[in-house]
C-alpha positions in Angstrom: 130.7 126.8 59.6 128.6 123.7 59.9 131.4 121.9 61.7 131.7 124.7 64.3 127.9 124.7 64.8 127.9 120.9 65.2 130.9 121.1 67.6 129.1 123.6 69.7 125.9 121.6 69.8 127.8 118.5 70.8 129.6 120.4 73.6 126.3 121.8 74.9 124.7 118.3 74.8 127.7 116.9 76.8 127.5 119.7 79.3 123.8 119.0 79.9 124.3 115.3 80.2 127.1 115.9 82.7 124.9 118.3 84.7 122.2 115.6 85.1 124.7 113.0 86.6 123.3 112.2 90.0 125.0 110.5 92.9 122.7 107.8 94.1 123.6 106.0 97.3 122.3 102.6 98.4 123.2 102.7 102.1 120.6 104.7 104.1 122.6 105.1 107.3 125.5 106.6 105.3 123.1 108.8 103.4 121.4 110.0 106.6 124.8 110.9 108.1 125.7 112.8 105.0 122.4 114.6 104.9 122.7 115.6 108.6 126.2 116.9 108.0 125.3 118.9 104.9 121.9 120.1 106.2 120.0 118.3 103.4 117.0 116.0 103.1 117.2 112.3 102.1 115.1 111.3 99.2 114.6 107.6 98.8 113.4 106.3 95.4 111.7 102.9 95.8 111.9 101.7 92.2 111.8 98.7 89.9 114.4 100.4 87.7 114.4 97.8 84.9 110.8 96.8 84.7 108.5 99.5 86.2 107.1 101.8 83.5 106.3 104.7 85.8 109.7 104.4 87.5 111.4 104.6 84.1 109.2 107.5 83.1 110.0 109.4 86.4 113.7 108.8 85.8 113.6 110.0 82.2 111.3 113.0 82.8 112.6 114.2 86.2 115.8 112.6 87.5 117.7 112.8 84.2 117.2 116.5 83.8 119.7 119.3 84.6 117.0 121.1 86.6 116.6 118.3 89.0 120.3 117.6 89.2 120.9 121.2 90.2 118.1 121.0 92.8 119.3 117.7 94.2 122.9 118.9 94.5 121.9 121.7 96.8 119.0 120.0 98.7 119.1 116.2 98.7 121.0 113.1 99.4 119.7 110.5 97.0 119.1 106.9 97.9 118.0 104.3 95.4 116.0 101.4 96.9 115.8 99.2 93.8 113.8 96.0 93.2 115.0 95.0 89.7 114.2 91.9 87.7 117.4 91.5 85.7 120.0 93.8 87.4 122.3 92.0 89.8 122.4 93.0 93.5 124.2 91.5 96.5 122.2 89.6 99.0 123.0 92.2 101.6 121.6 95.0 99.4 118.5 92.9 98.6 117.9 92.4 102.4 118.5 96.0 103.2 116.1 97.1 100.5 113.5 94.6 101.7 113.8 95.9 105.2 113.2 99.5 104.0 110.2 98.4 102.0 108.7 96.8 105.0 109.6 99.7 107.4 108.0 102.3 105.1 105.1 100.0 104.0 105.8 100.4 100.3 103.2 98.7 98.2 103.8 100.3 94.7 106.5 101.8 92.6 107.7 104.4 92.2 107.3 105.6 95.8 109.4 108.6 97.0 110.0 108.9 100.7 111.7 112.1 102.0 113.4 112.2 105.4 114.8 115.2 107.2 118.4 115.3 108.4 117.4 113.6 111.6 115.9 110.7 109.7 112.3 111.6 110.4 109.9 111.0 107.5 108.6 114.4 106.2 106.9 113.5 103.0 105.9 110.9 100.4 105.0 111.1 96.8 105.3 109.2 93.5 105.3 110.0 89.8 104.1 113.6 89.1 103.4 114.6 85.5 105.0 117.7 84.1 108.7 117.2 84.4 111.1 118.5 87.1 109.3 121.7 88.0 106.1 120.2 89.7 108.3 117.4 91.2 110.6 120.0 92.8 107.7 122.1 94.0 106.3 119.0 95.7 109.7 118.3 97.4 109.9 121.9 98.6 106.6 121.3 100.5 108.5 118.8 102.7 111.0 121.3 103.9 110.1 122.5 107.4 
């Protein structure tokens, strides 16, 4: 009986982990085209993924949850604009990320910029305490 219970718990954990798998893009023009075609918003996450404490907290408390994954699948095209210390990036990606940082005047991490399907900025936020629910509620205010 214990083995069955353990097996069921393992399956449940794997299902939840799979549900939270997000598809992050790094090419904004491709993301905008996809968002326009699918009638979604683009959410850019300006992050220091391997050194920024608040970025890591946002990823753990919001982006890694099944609730956010389900919301994102229906409503968002996700773009990671990363400025890591140790993670390797191509020089082209570094240059593209730097250009986006300058364009949107990003001066702290994490910063979330939301664009509509036409590429117009409709909102900006950062870390919001309380998990996925308040973060999703904030994103919903950007829908127009």
